[in-house]
mmCIF file of the N, C-alpha and C atoms, coordinates in Angstrom:
data_MODEL
# 
_entry.id   MODEL 
# 
loop_
_atom_site.group_PDB 
_atom_site.id 
_atom_site.type_symbol 
_atom_site.label_atom_id 
_atom_site.label_alt_id 
_atom_site.label_comp_id 
_atom_site.label_asym_id 
_atom_site.label_entity_id 
_atom_site.label_seq_id 
_atom_site.pdbx_PDB_ins_code 
_atom_site.Cartn_x 
_atom_site.Cartn_y 
_atom_site.Cartn_z 
_atom_site.occupancy 
_atom_site.B_iso_or_equiv 
_atom_site.pdbx_formal_charge 
_atom_site.auth_seq_id 
_atom_site.auth_comp_id 
_atom_site.auth_asym_id 
_atom_site.auth_atom_id 
_atom_site.pdbx_PDB_model_num 
ATOM 1   N N  . UNK A 1 1  ? -9.723 -2.497  113.783 1.00 0.00 ? 1  UNK A N  1 
ATOM 2   C CA . UNK A 1 1  ? -9.981 -3.214  112.555 1.00 0.00 ? 1  UNK A CA 1 
ATOM 3   C C  . UNK A 1 1  ? -8.820 -3.010  111.585 1.00 0.00 ? 1  UNK A C  1 
ATOM 4   N N  . UNK A 1 2  ? -8.440 -4.055  110.888 1.00 0.00 ? 2  UNK A N  1 
ATOM 5   C CA . UNK A 1 2  ? -7.332 -4.009  109.946 1.00 0.00 ? 2  UNK A CA 1 
ATOM 6   C C  . UNK A 1 2  ? -7.788 -3.441  108.612 1.00 0.00 ? 2  UNK A C  1 
ATOM 7   N N  . UNK A 1 3  ? -6.995 -2.534  108.047 1.00 0.00 ? 3  UNK A N  1 
ATOM 8   C CA . UNK A 1 3  ? -7.317 -1.995  106.738 1.00 0.00 ? 3  UNK A CA 1 
ATOM 9   C C  . UNK A 1 3  ? -6.975 -3.017  105.660 1.00 0.00 ? 3  UNK A C  1 
ATOM 10  N N  . UNK A 1 4  ? -7.752 -3.008  104.602 1.00 0.00 ? 4  UNK A N  1 
ATOM 11  C CA . UNK A 1 4  ? -7.464 -3.878  103.470 1.00 0.00 ? 4  UNK A CA 1 
ATOM 12  C C  . UNK A 1 4  ? -6.825 -3.058  102.367 1.00 0.00 ? 4  UNK A C  1 
ATOM 13  N N  . UNK A 1 5  ? -6.109 -3.744  101.492 1.00 0.00 ? 5  UNK A N  1 
ATOM 14  C CA . UNK A 1 5  ? -5.402 -3.090  100.404 1.00 0.00 ? 5  UNK A CA 1 
ATOM 15  C C  . UNK A 1 5  ? -6.029 -3.538  99.096  1.00 0.00 ? 5  UNK A C  1 
ATOM 16  N N  . UNK A 1 6  ? -6.539 -2.609  98.318  1.00 0.00 ? 6  UNK A N  1 
ATOM 17  C CA . UNK A 1 6  ? -7.214 -2.937  97.060  1.00 0.00 ? 6  UNK A CA 1 
ATOM 18  C C  . UNK A 1 6  ? -6.180 -3.017  95.938  1.00 0.00 ? 6  UNK A C  1 
ATOM 19  N N  . UNK A 1 7  ? -5.764 -4.238  95.602  1.00 0.00 ? 7  UNK A N  1 
ATOM 20  C CA . UNK A 1 7  ? -4.735 -4.421  94.571  1.00 0.00 ? 7  UNK A CA 1 
ATOM 21  C C  . UNK A 1 7  ? -5.260 -4.167  93.166  1.00 0.00 ? 7  UNK A C  1 
ATOM 22  N N  . UNK A 1 8  ? -6.566 -4.107  92.986  1.00 0.00 ? 8  UNK A N  1 
ATOM 23  C CA . UNK A 1 8  ? -7.121 -3.870  91.652  1.00 0.00 ? 8  UNK A CA 1 
ATOM 24  C C  . UNK A 1 8  ? -6.830 -2.450  91.159  1.00 0.00 ? 8  UNK A C  1 
ATOM 25  N N  . UNK A 1 9  ? -6.467 -1.566  92.072  1.00 0.00 ? 9  UNK A N  1 
ATOM 26  C CA . UNK A 1 9  ? -6.194 -0.176  91.696  1.00 0.00 ? 9  UNK A CA 1 
ATOM 27  C C  . UNK A 1 9  ? -4.710 0.135   91.601  1.00 0.00 ? 9  UNK A C  1 
ATOM 28  N N  . UNK A 1 10 ? -3.873 -0.870  91.661  1.00 0.00 ? 10 UNK A N  1 
ATOM 29  C CA . UNK A 1 10 ? -2.433 -0.648  91.598  1.00 0.00 ? 10 UNK A CA 1 
ATOM 30  C C  . UNK A 1 10 ? -1.865 -1.196  90.289  1.00 0.00 ? 10 UNK A C  1 
ATOM 31  N N  . UNK A 1 11 ? -0.649 -0.823  90.014  1.00 0.00 ? 11 UNK A N  1 
ATOM 32  C CA . UNK A 1 11 ? 0.040  -1.382  88.855  1.00 0.00 ? 11 UNK A CA 1 
ATOM 33  C C  . UNK A 1 11 ? 0.305  -2.856  89.100  1.00 0.00 ? 11 UNK A C  1 
ATOM 34  N N  . UNK A 1 12 ? 0.371  -3.607  88.025  1.00 0.00 ? 12 UNK A N  1 
ATOM 35  C CA . UNK A 1 12 ? 0.630  -5.041  88.134  1.00 0.00 ? 12 UNK A CA 1 
ATOM 36  C C  . UNK A 1 12 ? 1.897  -5.369  87.366  1.00 0.00 ? 12 UNK A C  1 
ATOM 37  N N  . UNK A 1 13 ? 2.719  -6.170  87.982  1.00 0.00 ? 13 UNK A N  1 
ATOM 38  C CA . UNK A 1 13 ? 3.958  -6.615  87.356  1.00 0.00 ? 13 UNK A CA 1 
ATOM 39  C C  . UNK A 1 13 ? 4.012  -8.131  87.444  1.00 0.00 ? 13 UNK A C  1 
ATOM 40  N N  . UNK A 1 14 ? 4.390  -8.749  86.356  1.00 0.00 ? 14 UNK A N  1 
ATOM 41  C CA . UNK A 1 14 ? 4.442  -10.192 86.286  1.00 0.00 ? 14 UNK A CA 1 
ATOM 42  C C  . UNK A 1 14 ? 5.868  -10.629 86.023  1.00 0.00 ? 14 UNK A C  1 
ATOM 43  N N  . UNK A 1 15 ? 6.323  -11.599 86.787  1.00 0.00 ? 15 UNK A N  1 
ATOM 44  C CA . UNK A 1 15 ? 7.577  -12.288 86.495  1.00 0.00 ? 15 UNK A CA 1 
ATOM 45  C C  . UNK A 1 15 ? 7.154  -13.568 85.793  1.00 0.00 ? 15 UNK A C  1 
ATOM 46  N N  . UNK A 1 16 ? 7.720  -13.803 84.628  1.00 0.00 ? 16 UNK A N  1 
ATOM 47  C CA . UNK A 1 16 ? 7.275  -14.945 83.830  1.00 0.00 ? 16 UNK A CA 1 
ATOM 48  C C  . UNK A 1 16 ? 8.438  -15.834 83.430  1.00 0.00 ? 16 UNK A C  1 
ATOM 49  N N  . UNK A 1 17 ? 8.105  -17.070 83.126  1.00 0.00 ? 17 UNK A N  1 
ATOM 50  C CA . UNK A 1 17 ? 9.068  -18.011 82.578  1.00 0.00 ? 17 UNK A CA 1 
ATOM 51  C C  . UNK A 1 17 ? 8.462  -18.575 81.299  1.00 0.00 ? 17 UNK A C  1 
ATOM 52  N N  . UNK A 1 18 ? 9.193  -18.414 80.219  1.00 0.00 ? 18 UNK A N  1 
ATOM 53  C CA . UNK A 1 18 ? 8.791  -18.956 78.932  1.00 0.00 ? 18 UNK A CA 1 
ATOM 54  C C  . UNK A 1 18 ? 9.682  -20.138 78.624  1.00 0.00 ? 18 UNK A C  1 
ATOM 55  N N  . UNK A 1 19 ? 9.151  -21.098 77.907  1.00 0.00 ? 19 UNK A N  1 
ATOM 56  C CA . UNK A 1 19 ? 9.930  -22.254 77.480  1.00 0.00 ? 19 UNK A CA 1 
ATOM 57  C C  . UNK A 1 19 ? 9.942  -22.266 75.959  1.00 0.00 ? 19 UNK A C  1 
ATOM 58  N N  . UNK A 1 20 ? 11.141 -22.357 75.400  1.00 0.00 ? 20 UNK A N  1 
ATOM 59  C CA . UNK A 1 20 ? 11.283 -22.405 73.948  1.00 0.00 ? 20 UNK A CA 1 
ATOM 60  C C  . UNK A 1 20 ? 10.948 -23.800 73.441  1.00 0.00 ? 20 UNK A C  1 
ATOM 61  N N  . UNK A 1 21 ? 10.096 -23.863 72.446  1.00 0.00 ? 21 UNK A N  1 
ATOM 62  C CA . UNK A 1 21 ? 9.770  -25.163 71.851  1.00 0.00 ? 21 UNK A CA 1 
ATOM 63  C C  . UNK A 1 21 ? 10.892 -25.637 70.928  1.00 0.00 ? 21 UNK A C  1 
ATOM 64  N N  . UNK A 1 22 ? 11.806 -24.741 70.572  1.00 0.00 ? 22 UNK A N  1 
ATOM 65  C CA . UNK A 1 22 ? 12.913 -25.108 69.680  1.00 0.00 ? 22 UNK A CA 1 
ATOM 66  C C  . UNK A 1 22 ? 14.100 -25.702 70.447  1.00 0.00 ? 22 UNK A C  1 
ATOM 67  N N  . UNK A 1 23 ? 14.549 -24.986 71.485  1.00 0.00 ? 23 UNK A N  1 
ATOM 68  C CA . UNK A 1 23 ? 15.754 -25.438 72.198  1.00 0.00 ? 23 UNK A CA 1 
ATOM 69  C C  . UNK A 1 23 ? 15.496 -25.868 73.636  1.00 0.00 ? 23 UNK A C  1 
ATOM 70  N N  . UNK A 1 24 ? 14.235 -25.817 74.092  1.00 0.00 ? 24 UNK A N  1 
ATOM 71  C CA . UNK A 1 24 ? 13.828 -26.222 75.450  1.00 0.00 ? 24 UNK A CA 1 
ATOM 72  C C  . UNK A 1 24 ? 14.545 -25.445 76.546  1.00 0.00 ? 24 UNK A C  1 
ATOM 73  N N  . UNK A 1 25 ? 14.885 -24.187 76.273  1.00 0.00 ? 25 UNK A N  1 
ATOM 74  C CA . UNK A 1 25 ? 15.522 -23.324 77.270  1.00 0.00 ? 25 UNK A CA 1 
ATOM 75  C C  . UNK A 1 25 ? 14.475 -22.421 77.901  1.00 0.00 ? 25 UNK A C  1 
ATOM 76  N N  . UNK A 1 26 ? 14.760 -22.026 79.159  1.00 0.00 ? 26 UNK A N  1 
ATOM 77  C CA . UNK A 1 26 ? 13.921 -21.083 79.879  1.00 0.00 ? 26 UNK A CA 1 
ATOM 78  C C  . UNK A 1 26 ? 14.287 -19.659 79.483  1.00 0.00 ? 26 UNK A C  1 
ATOM 79  N N  . UNK A 1 27 ? 13.301 -18.805 79.445  1.00 0.00 ? 27 UNK A N  1 
ATOM 80  C CA . UNK A 1 27 ? 13.511 -17.375 79.278  1.00 0.00 ? 27 UNK A CA 1 
ATOM 81  C C  . UNK A 1 27 ? 12.707 -16.686 80.351  1.00 0.00 ? 27 UNK A C  1 
ATOM 82  N N  . UNK A 1 28 ? 13.388 -15.959 81.242  1.00 0.00 ? 28 UNK A N  1 
ATOM 83  C CA . UNK A 1 28 ? 12.744 -15.283 82.367  1.00 0.00 ? 28 UNK A CA 1 
ATOM 84  C C  . UNK A 1 28 ? 12.726 -13.781 82.111  1.00 0.00 ? 28 UNK A C  1 
ATOM 85  N N  . UNK A 1 29 ? 11.680 -13.147 82.571  1.00 0.00 ? 29 UNK A N  1 
ATOM 86  C CA . UNK A 1 29 ? 11.594 -11.705 82.454  1.00 0.00 ? 29 UNK A CA 1 
ATOM 87  C C  . UNK A 1 29 ? 10.483 -11.169 83.332  1.00 0.00 ? 29 UNK A C  1 
ATOM 88  N N  . UNK A 1 30 ? 10.245 -9.850  83.225  1.00 0.00 ? 30 UNK A N  1 
ATOM 89  C CA . UNK A 1 30 ? 9.112  -9.283  83.931  1.00 0.00 ? 30 UNK A CA 1 
ATOM 90  C C  . UNK A 1 30 ? 8.468  -8.237  83.031  1.00 0.00 ? 30 UNK A C  1 
ATOM 91  N N  . UNK A 1 31 ? 7.176  -8.054  83.209  1.00 0.00 ? 31 UNK A N  1 
ATOM 92  C CA . UNK A 1 31 ? 6.403  -7.167  82.354  1.00 0.00 ? 31 UNK A CA 1 
ATOM 93  C C  . UNK A 1 31 ? 5.140  -6.727  83.078  1.00 0.00 ? 31 UNK A C  1 
ATOM 94  N N  . UNK A 1 32 ? 4.437  -5.767  82.505  1.00 0.00 ? 32 UNK A N  1 
ATOM 95  C CA . UNK A 1 32 ? 3.116  -5.415  83.038  1.00 0.00 ? 32 UNK A CA 1 
ATOM 96  C C  . UNK A 1 32 ? 2.024  -5.940  82.107  1.00 0.00 ? 32 UNK A C  1 
ATOM 97  N N  . UNK A 1 33 ? 2.420  -6.741  81.095  1.00 0.00 ? 33 UNK A N  1 
ATOM 98  C CA . UNK A 1 33 ? 1.483  -7.322  80.142  1.00 0.00 ? 33 UNK A CA 1 
ATOM 99  C C  . UNK A 1 33 ? 1.952  -8.737  79.813  1.00 0.00 ? 33 UNK A C  1 
ATOM 100 N N  . UNK A 1 34 ? 1.123  -9.727  80.054  1.00 0.00 ? 34 UNK A N  1 
ATOM 101 C CA . UNK A 1 34 ? 1.551  -11.124 79.931  1.00 0.00 ? 34 UNK A CA 1 
ATOM 102 C C  . UNK A 1 34 ? 1.280  -11.773 78.569  1.00 0.00 ? 34 UNK A C  1 
ATOM 103 N N  . UNK A 1 35 ? 1.133  -11.003 77.530  1.00 0.00 ? 35 UNK A N  1 
ATOM 104 C CA . UNK A 1 35 ? 0.908  -11.603 76.209  1.00 0.00 ? 35 UNK A CA 1 
ATOM 105 C C  . UNK A 1 35 ? 2.177  -12.326 75.772  1.00 0.00 ? 35 UNK A C  1 
ATOM 106 N N  . UNK A 1 36 ? 2.009  -13.559 75.320  1.00 0.00 ? 36 UNK A N  1 
ATOM 107 C CA . UNK A 1 36 ? 3.146  -14.423 74.989  1.00 0.00 ? 36 UNK A CA 1 
ATOM 108 C C  . UNK A 1 36 ? 3.394  -14.433 73.481  1.00 0.00 ? 36 UNK A C  1 
ATOM 109 N N  . UNK A 1 37 ? 4.659  -14.604 73.117  1.00 0.00 ? 37 UNK A N  1 
ATOM 110 C CA . UNK A 1 37 ? 5.040  -14.687 71.714  1.00 0.00 ? 37 UNK A CA 1 
ATOM 111 C C  . UNK A 1 37 ? 5.420  -16.108 71.358  1.00 0.00 ? 37 UNK A C  1 
ATOM 112 N N  . UNK A 1 38 ? 5.085  -16.521 70.180  1.00 0.00 ? 38 UNK A N  1 
ATOM 113 C CA . UNK A 1 38 ? 5.442  -17.857 69.695  1.00 0.00 ? 38 UNK A CA 1 
ATOM 114 C C  . UNK A 1 38 ? 6.865  -17.846 69.213  1.00 0.00 ? 38 UNK A C  1 
ATOM 115 N N  . UNK A 1 39 ? 7.630  -18.878 69.220  1.00 0.00 ? 39 UNK A N  1 
ATOM 116 C CA . UNK A 1 39 ? 7.347  -20.250 69.630  1.00 0.00 ? 39 UNK A CA 1 
ATOM 117 C C  . UNK A 1 39 ? 7.608  -20.486 71.115  1.00 0.00 ? 39 UNK A C  1 
ATOM 118 N N  . UNK A 1 40 ? 7.457  -19.433 71.918  1.00 0.00 ? 40 UNK A N  1 
ATOM 119 C CA . UNK A 1 40 ? 7.678  -19.550 73.349  1.00 0.00 ? 40 UNK A CA 1 
ATOM 120 C C  . UNK A 1 40 ? 6.360  -19.828 74.061  1.00 0.00 ? 40 UNK A C  1 
ATOM 121 N N  . UNK A 1 41 ? 6.435  -20.714 75.055  1.00 0.00 ? 41 UNK A N  1 
ATOM 122 C CA . UNK A 1 41 ? 5.231  -21.107 75.794  1.00 0.00 ? 41 UNK A CA 1 
ATOM 123 C C  . UNK A 1 41 ? 5.344  -20.629 77.233  1.00 0.00 ? 41 UNK A C  1 
ATOM 124 N N  . UNK A 1 42 ? 4.318  -19.933 77.691  1.00 0.00 ? 42 UNK A N  1 
ATOM 125 C CA . UNK A 1 42 ? 4.276  -19.476 79.080  1.00 0.00 ? 42 UNK A CA 1 
ATOM 126 C C  . UNK A 1 42 ? 4.031  -20.683 79.972  1.00 0.00 ? 42 UNK A C  1 
ATOM 127 N N  . UNK A 1 43 ? 4.986  -20.968 80.883  1.00 0.00 ? 43 UNK A N  1 
ATOM 128 C CA . UNK A 1 43 ? 4.824  -22.125 81.762  1.00 0.00 ? 43 UNK A CA 1 
ATOM 129 C C  . UNK A 1 43 ? 4.722  -21.734 83.234  1.00 0.00 ? 43 UNK A C  1 
ATOM 130 N N  . UNK A 1 44 ? 5.006  -20.465 83.553  1.00 0.00 ? 44 UNK A N  1 
ATOM 131 C CA . UNK A 1 44 ? 4.982  -20.051 84.956  1.00 0.00 ? 44 UNK A CA 1 
ATOM 132 C C  . UNK A 1 44 ? 4.950  -18.531 85.015  1.00 0.00 ? 44 UNK A C  1 
ATOM 133 N N  . UNK A 1 45 ? 4.189  -17.995 85.970  1.00 0.00 ? 45 UNK A N  1 
ATOM 134 C CA . UNK A 1 45 ? 4.272  -16.566 86.234  1.00 0.00 ? 45 UNK A CA 1 
ATOM 135 C C  . UNK A 1 45 ? 3.899  -16.281 87.675  1.00 0.00 ? 45 UNK A C  1 
ATOM 136 N N  . UNK A 1 46 ? 4.379  -15.144 88.165  1.00 0.00 ? 46 UNK A N  1 
ATOM 137 C CA . UNK A 1 46 ? 4.049  -14.643 89.489  1.00 0.00 ? 46 UNK A CA 1 
ATOM 138 C C  . UNK A 1 46 ? 3.623  -13.187 89.340  1.00 0.00 ? 46 UNK A C  1 
ATOM 139 N N  . UNK A 1 47 ? 2.738  -12.755 90.197  1.00 0.00 ? 47 UNK A N  1 
ATOM 140 C CA . UNK A 1 47 ? 2.154  -11.416 90.146  1.00 0.00 ? 47 UNK A CA 1 
ATOM 141 C C  . UNK A 1 47 ? 2.682  -10.583 91.307  1.00 0.00 ? 47 UNK A C  1 
ATOM 142 N N  . UNK A 1 48 ? 3.117  -9.364  90.999  1.00 0.00 ? 48 UNK A N  1 
ATOM 143 C CA . UNK A 1 48 ? 3.619  -8.450  92.019  1.00 0.00 ? 48 UNK A CA 1 
ATOM 144 C C  . UNK A 1 48 ? 2.939  -7.093  91.866  1.00 0.00 ? 48 UNK A C  1 
ATOM 145 N N  . UNK A 1 49 ? 2.811  -6.356  92.957  1.00 0.00 ? 49 UNK A N  1 
ATOM 146 C CA . UNK A 1 49 ? 2.291  -4.997  92.893  1.00 0.00 ? 49 UNK A CA 1 
ATOM 147 C C  . UNK A 1 49 ? 3.425  -3.977  92.995  1.00 0.00 ? 49 UNK A C  1 
ATOM 148 N N  . UNK A 1 50 ? 4.632  -4.462  93.205  1.00 0.00 ? 50 UNK A N  1 
ATOM 149 C CA . UNK A 1 50 ? 5.787  -3.592  93.340  1.00 0.00 ? 50 UNK A CA 1 
ATOM 150 C C  . UNK A 1 50 ? 6.819  -3.942  92.268  1.00 0.00 ? 50 UNK A C  1 
ATOM 151 N N  . UNK A 1 51 ? 7.205  -2.965  91.478  1.00 0.00 ? 51 UNK A N  1 
ATOM 152 C CA . UNK A 1 51 ? 8.132  -3.182  90.368  1.00 0.00 ? 51 UNK A CA 1 
ATOM 153 C C  . UNK A 1 51 ? 9.500  -3.678  90.858  1.00 0.00 ? 51 UNK A C  1 
ATOM 154 N N  . UNK A 1 52 ? 9.986  -3.140  91.955  1.00 0.00 ? 52 UNK A N  1 
ATOM 155 C CA . UNK A 1 52 ? 11.292 -3.559  92.497  1.00 0.00 ? 52 UNK A CA 1 
ATOM 156 C C  . UNK A 1 52 ? 11.273 -5.019  92.935  1.00 0.00 ? 52 UNK A C  1 
ATOM 157 N N  . UNK A 1 53 ? 10.184 -5.447  93.547  1.00 0.00 ? 53 UNK A N  1 
ATOM 158 C CA . UNK A 1 53 ? 10.056 -6.851  93.951  1.00 0.00 ? 53 UNK A CA 1 
ATOM 159 C C  . UNK A 1 53 ? 10.054 -7.765  92.727  1.00 0.00 ? 53 UNK A C  1 
ATOM 160 N N  . UNK A 1 54 ? 9.359  -7.347  91.678  1.00 0.00 ? 54 UNK A N  1 
ATOM 161 C CA . UNK A 1 54 ? 9.305  -8.147  90.448  1.00 0.00 ? 54 UNK A CA 1 
ATOM 162 C C  . UNK A 1 54 ? 10.694 -8.264  89.822  1.00 0.00 ? 54 UNK A C  1 
ATOM 163 N N  . UNK A 1 55 ? 11.421 -7.149  89.764  1.00 0.00 ? 55 UNK A N  1 
ATOM 164 C CA . UNK A 1 55 ? 12.780 -7.175  89.199  1.00 0.00 ? 55 UNK A CA 1 
ATOM 165 C C  . UNK A 1 55 ? 13.697 -8.082  90.012  1.00 0.00 ? 55 UNK A C  1 
ATOM 166 N N  . UNK A 1 56 ? 13.599 -8.001  91.326  1.00 0.00 ? 56 UNK A N  1 
ATOM 167 C CA . UNK A 1 56 ? 14.445 -8.826  92.189  1.00 0.00 ? 56 UNK A CA 1 
ATOM 168 C C  . UNK A 1 56 ? 14.142 -10.307 91.993  1.00 0.00 ? 56 UNK A C  1 
ATOM 169 N N  . UNK A 1 57 ? 12.876 -10.642 91.848  1.00 0.00 ? 57 UNK A N  1 
ATOM 170 C CA . UNK A 1 57 ? 12.501 -12.050 91.627  1.00 0.00 ? 57 UNK A CA 1 
ATOM 171 C C  . UNK A 1 57 ? 13.022 -12.546 90.287  1.00 0.00 ? 57 UNK A C  1 
ATOM 172 N N  . UNK A 1 58 ? 12.951 -11.706 89.254  1.00 0.00 ? 58 UNK A N  1 
ATOM 173 C CA . UNK A 1 58 ? 13.471 -12.060 87.933  1.00 0.00 ? 58 UNK A CA 1 
ATOM 174 C C  . UNK A 1 58 ? 14.973 -12.334 88.012  1.00 0.00 ? 58 UNK A C  1 
ATOM 175 N N  . UNK A 1 59 ? 15.694 -11.477 88.707  1.00 0.00 ? 59 UNK A N  1 
ATOM 176 C CA . UNK A 1 59 ? 17.139 -11.663 88.862  1.00 0.00 ? 59 UNK A CA 1 
ATOM 177 C C  . UNK A 1 59 ? 17.423 -12.984 89.571  1.00 0.00 ? 59 UNK A C  1 
ATOM 178 N N  . UNK A 1 60 ? 16.652 -13.298 90.614  1.00 0.00 ? 60 UNK A N  1 
ATOM 179 C CA . UNK A 1 60 ? 16.836 -14.562 91.319  1.00 0.00 ? 60 UNK A CA 1 
ATOM 180 C C  . UNK A 1 60 ? 16.595 -15.747 90.395  1.00 0.00 ? 60 UNK A C  1 
ATOM 181 N N  . UNK A 1 61 ? 15.496 -15.721 89.628  1.00 0.00 ? 61 UNK A N  1 
ATOM 182 C CA . UNK A 1 61 ? 15.175 -16.853 88.756  1.00 0.00 ? 61 UNK A CA 1 
ATOM 183 C C  . UNK A 1 61 ? 16.202 -17.038 87.641  1.00 0.00 ? 61 UNK A C  1 
ATOM 184 N N  . UNK A 1 62 ? 16.899 -15.971 87.288  1.00 0.00 ? 62 UNK A N  1 
ATOM 185 C CA . UNK A 1 62 ? 17.943 -16.080 86.259  1.00 0.00 ? 62 UNK A CA 1 
ATOM 186 C C  . UNK A 1 62 ? 19.270 -16.587 86.832  1.00 0.00 ? 62 UNK A C  1 
ATOM 187 N N  . UNK A 1 63 ? 19.392 -16.601 88.146  1.00 0.00 ? 63 UNK A N  1 
ATOM 188 C CA . UNK A 1 63 ? 20.629 -17.093 88.765  1.00 0.00 ? 63 UNK A CA 1 
ATOM 189 C C  . UNK A 1 63 ? 20.673 -18.618 88.681  1.00 0.00 ? 63 UNK A C  1 
ATOM 190 N N  . UNK A 1 64 ? 21.843 -19.179 88.843  1.00 0.00 ? 64 UNK A N  1 
ATOM 191 C CA . UNK A 1 64 ? 21.988 -20.636 88.799  1.00 0.00 ? 64 UNK A CA 1 
ATOM 192 C C  . UNK A 1 64 ? 21.109 -21.332 89.829  1.00 0.00 ? 64 UNK A C  1 
ATOM 193 N N  . UNK A 1 65 ? 21.122 -20.822 91.055  1.00 0.00 ? 65 UNK A N  1 
ATOM 194 C CA . UNK A 1 65 ? 20.302 -21.415 92.110  1.00 0.00 ? 65 UNK A CA 1 
ATOM 195 C C  . UNK A 1 65 ? 18.824 -21.261 91.794  1.00 0.00 ? 65 UNK A C  1 
ATOM 196 N N  . UNK A 1 66 ? 18.428 -20.094 91.302  1.00 0.00 ? 66 UNK A N  1 
ATOM 197 C CA . UNK A 1 66 ? 17.033 -19.841 90.961  1.00 0.00 ? 66 UNK A CA 1 
ATOM 198 C C  . UNK A 1 66 ? 16.535 -20.766 89.861  1.00 0.00 ? 66 UNK A C  1 
ATOM 199 N N  . UNK A 1 67 ? 17.371 -20.992 88.847  1.00 0.00 ? 67 UNK A N  1 
ATOM 200 C CA . UNK A 1 67 ? 16.983 -21.908 87.761  1.00 0.00 ? 67 UNK A CA 1 
ATOM 201 C C  . UNK A 1 67 ? 16.824 -23.343 88.269  1.00 0.00 ? 67 UNK A C  1 
ATOM 202 N N  . UNK A 1 68 ? 17.735 -23.760 89.146  1.00 0.00 ? 68 UNK A N  1 
ATOM 203 C CA . UNK A 1 68 ? 17.617 -25.113 89.707  1.00 0.00 ? 68 UNK A CA 1 
ATOM 204 C C  . UNK A 1 68 ? 16.340 -25.259 90.521  1.00 0.00 ? 68 UNK A C  1 
ATOM 205 N N  . UNK A 1 69 ? 16.041 -24.255 91.341  1.00 0.00 ? 69 UNK A N  1 
ATOM 206 C CA . UNK A 1 69 ? 14.819 -24.286 92.149  1.00 0.00 ? 69 UNK A CA 1 
ATOM 207 C C  . UNK A 1 69 ? 13.582 -24.268 91.261  1.00 0.00 ? 69 UNK A C  1 
ATOM 208 N N  . UNK A 1 70 ? 13.623 -23.502 90.192  1.00 0.00 ? 70 UNK A N  1 
ATOM 209 C CA . UNK A 1 70 ? 12.499 -23.442 89.266  1.00 0.00 ? 70 UNK A CA 1 
ATOM 210 C C  . UNK A 1 70 ? 12.279 -24.794 88.592  1.00 0.00 ? 70 UNK A C  1 
ATOM 211 N N  . UNK A 1 71 ? 13.355 -25.437 88.171  1.00 0.00 ? 71 UNK A N  1 
ATOM 212 C CA . UNK A 1 71 ? 13.237 -26.766 87.551  1.00 0.00 ? 71 UNK A CA 1 
ATOM 213 C C  . UNK A 1 71 ? 12.639 -27.780 88.539  1.00 0.00 ? 71 UNK A C  1 
ATOM 214 N N  . UNK A 1 72 ? 13.054 -27.696 89.805  1.00 0.00 ? 72 UNK A N  1 
ATOM 215 C CA . UNK A 1 72 ? 12.477 -28.591 90.823  1.00 0.00 ? 72 UNK A CA 1 
ATOM 216 C C  . UNK A 1 72 ? 10.981 -28.334 90.987  1.00 0.00 ? 72 UNK A C  1 
ATOM 217 N N  . UNK A 1 73 ? 10.613 -27.066 91.066  1.00 0.00 ? 73 UNK A N  1 
ATOM 218 C CA . UNK A 1 73 ? 9.212  -26.704 91.280  1.00 0.00 ? 73 UNK A CA 1 
ATOM 219 C C  . UNK A 1 73 ? 8.334  -27.072 90.084  1.00 0.00 ? 73 UNK A C  1 
ATOM 220 N N  . UNK A 1 74 ? 8.903  -27.037 88.886  1.00 0.00 ? 74 UNK A N  1 
ATOM 221 C CA . UNK A 1 74 ? 8.142  -27.325 87.668  1.00 0.00 ? 74 UNK A CA 1 
ATOM 222 C C  . UNK A 1 74 ? 8.433  -28.704 87.103  1.00 0.00 ? 74 UNK A C  1 
ATOM 223 N N  . UNK A 1 75 ? 8.953  -29.588 87.933  1.00 0.00 ? 75 UNK A N  1 
ATOM 224 C CA . UNK A 1 75 ? 9.369  -30.915 87.483  1.00 0.00 ? 75 UNK A CA 1 
ATOM 225 C C  . UNK A 1 75 ? 8.260  -31.656 86.726  1.00 0.00 ? 75 UNK A C  1 
ATOM 226 N N  . UNK A 1 76 ? 7.091  -31.725 87.282  1.00 0.00 ? 76 UNK A N  1 
ATOM 227 C CA . UNK A 1 76 ? 5.991  -32.460 86.639  1.00 0.00 ? 76 UNK A CA 1 
ATOM 228 C C  . UNK A 1 76 ? 5.510  -31.739 85.371  1.00 0.00 ? 76 UNK A C  1 
ATOM 229 N N  . UNK A 1 77 ? 5.450  -30.429 85.415  1.00 0.00 ? 77 UNK A N  1 
ATOM 230 C CA . UNK A 1 77 ? 5.067  -29.645 84.239  1.00 0.00 ? 77 UNK A CA 1 
ATOM 231 C C  . UNK A 1 77 ? 6.039  -29.893 83.095  1.00 0.00 ? 77 UNK A C  1 
ATOM 232 N N  . UNK A 1 78 ? 7.334  -29.831 83.406  1.00 0.00 ? 78 UNK A N  1 
ATOM 233 C CA . UNK A 1 78 ? 8.349  -30.031 82.364  1.00 0.00 ? 78 UNK A CA 1 
ATOM 234 C C  . UNK A 1 78 ? 8.322  -31.445 81.800  1.00 0.00 ? 78 UNK A C  1 
ATOM 235 N N  . UNK A 1 79 ? 8.097  -32.438 82.646  1.00 0.00 ? 79 UNK A N  1 
ATOM 236 C CA . UNK A 1 79 ? 8.056  -33.814 82.155  1.00 0.00 ? 79 UNK A CA 1 
ATOM 237 C C  . UNK A 1 79 ? 6.839  -34.032 81.253  1.00 0.00 ? 79 UNK A C  1 
ATOM 238 N N  . UNK A 1 80 ? 5.788  -33.247 81.452  1.00 0.00 ? 80 UNK A N  1 
ATOM 239 C CA . UNK A 1 80 ? 4.594  -33.360 80.633  1.00 0.00 ? 80 UNK A CA 1 
ATOM 240 C C  . UNK A 1 80 ? 4.770  -32.708 79.261  1.00 0.00 ? 80 UNK A C  1 
ATOM 241 N N  . UNK A 1 81 ? 5.449  -31.565 79.218  1.00 0.00 ? 81 UNK A N  1 
ATOM 242 C CA . UNK A 1 81 ? 5.516  -30.819 77.964  1.00 0.00 ? 81 UNK A CA 1 
ATOM 243 C C  . UNK A 1 81 ? 6.792  -31.028 77.163  1.00 0.00 ? 81 UNK A C  1 
ATOM 244 N N  . UNK A 1 82 ? 7.789  -31.652 77.747  1.00 0.00 ? 82 UNK A N  1 
ATOM 245 C CA . UNK A 1 82 ? 9.035  -31.879 76.990  1.00 0.00 ? 82 UNK A CA 1 
ATOM 246 C C  . UNK A 1 82 ? 9.033  -33.234 76.313  1.00 0.00 ? 82 UNK A C  1 
# 
């Protein structure tokens, strides 16, 4: 029988993307608390149980290729809110 992993008992790390309502730029980061600050709007997040994985994903999303891929993935979302 396969063991299960209870993620409710582990630390949680979120990689998030905020969109500025002023300049329409993305702001990427990672945190263990997803409370958002104005005038930034939370438009995307991913959940990780490993801090290193979360940091690596944040670095990728901040890269040129990562930003392009993010814009493609959020195309409909961005067209709705911009």
